[in-house]
Every structure is written in structure tokens, then in C-alpha cells.
Steps between C-alpha positions, in 0.01 A plus 500: 500500500177493684669366807774755472242778483332357808834472678580863406158609623539305820848637551363850452225430749755354740721805467200726556384299806856502639519874447163547674613272779827691540304830505270360769803388705649847464174665606458261789859555614458878468178498699651270768806729524283810537283327766812390686642854487165644627490245785864582585421871503194439718700291744783756508244776568340296777838431655592869497162587656551233769848636575369855532220380727749306712733801521216730608390249763856465631533878511172532692608219733836667569324832575256327734782322679692831533187671638445218751864513609469876561180443692670232711789737569260778603305263725825377660603859572159578648514182709847583636385854585193363676717252692737780605206719612351206690833423671537864596147507633559178698822633648333833588210313658739281696689805627173670594390182678829486689465866600143442615605199698781704660258781587250250644775352714595843627135584568447166676801563718381855580146383579635220718715747695206741542259221599735373771500827687157562657591853605617601153820668606553828322862424419408158362230647278734767376768239429257272313358792301852598399569139388182502287593837350848370418361188335256710294785726393708199393219332304315736279176317422206707377224503759177684543611630836682826515864472619575600855717804548766456759644781696878509532641314798537732798444474873132503584337656791244279678213715361631475143553123543141471620372696197689259266364195676142614508447470120669161508271381780191631324606329176557180695153530654349557157685203350399271788724275699856424379395138456214586263735738310744217458231270372378750244857554381551126448189483285 
């Protein structure tokens, strides 16, 4: 009887200990589940935050790329405009250089003709002055000298011819010899 009482008491203690152990397992499992859920929520929140950050960075990157592409396009347009302007300037300069060379050739020829004749024939001077006037009319280059006014072609009396030659001779004397005029033109 004594042993049976002890067995009963021990069985009661065993049942109580098993119940406490089961309760502890339940509490431990509940706590582990809640910690796992909290960790899952935290990881999910961190993932969403990372995705938002990545999206905003991608958006900023796309906007920057778009801005740089527009800037490149603008710079290309400006460069092409500058190249066109430069080409136009070069072609205008080349034309002006050709015209100046042509005028210099005409002047060289005129000065050579004038320098060959020691008497400075009136008809030769008139002819060379007319050639110079024609070349200046053909090539309009801005100069500091005032343009010469030609009188219409008509027969000249010897006195009138002499009056027309006199300014030419005085301008030749002021300019120096035809050779020195040619040298200054070449410079």
C-alpha cells in the first residue's frame, strides 16, 4: 500500500512535470514563432526599402543620362554650326585672297607698263588708269581710299587729256617710282 501510494505520488509528480514541460515547449515554440515572424517582417521591410532606394537611384540615373544625351545633342549642333561658320569664313577668305591676288597682278602689270615708258605717254597712262578703274569696279573690296570717279568715255582734246594726266603724274610722284609701288604692294 505504501509503495502504491508512492507510485501514485510519483505518477502525479510525473504528470505535473510532463505538463510543465509541455507548457514550456509551447511557450518556447510560441516565442520562437513570434521572433521568426518579427525577423521575417524586418527582412521584408528592409527588402522593400532597398527596392525603393534602388528604384530612386535608377530613376535619377536615367534622368542624368537623358540630361547628358540632350547636352551632347546641343553640343553637336553647336559644333556643326561652328564648323559651317568656319567653312564659310575660310571660303570667303579664300575668295578675298584670290581677288586680292588678281588685283595685285593687274596692278603689277599696270606698273610694269608705266615703268617701261620713260616719257609716260598720255594715252598709256589713260589706258592703265582705265584698267585700274575697271578692276576696282569688278572687285569691291573696302579700302580707306576714296573711289575714283571716271568720266564717260568721249573724245578728249589735248588740253583735257593733259588735265587728266596731271593728277595721275602727281600721284605717281607722291607714291614714288613704279618699282617701289610694286614692292609695297607685294608686302
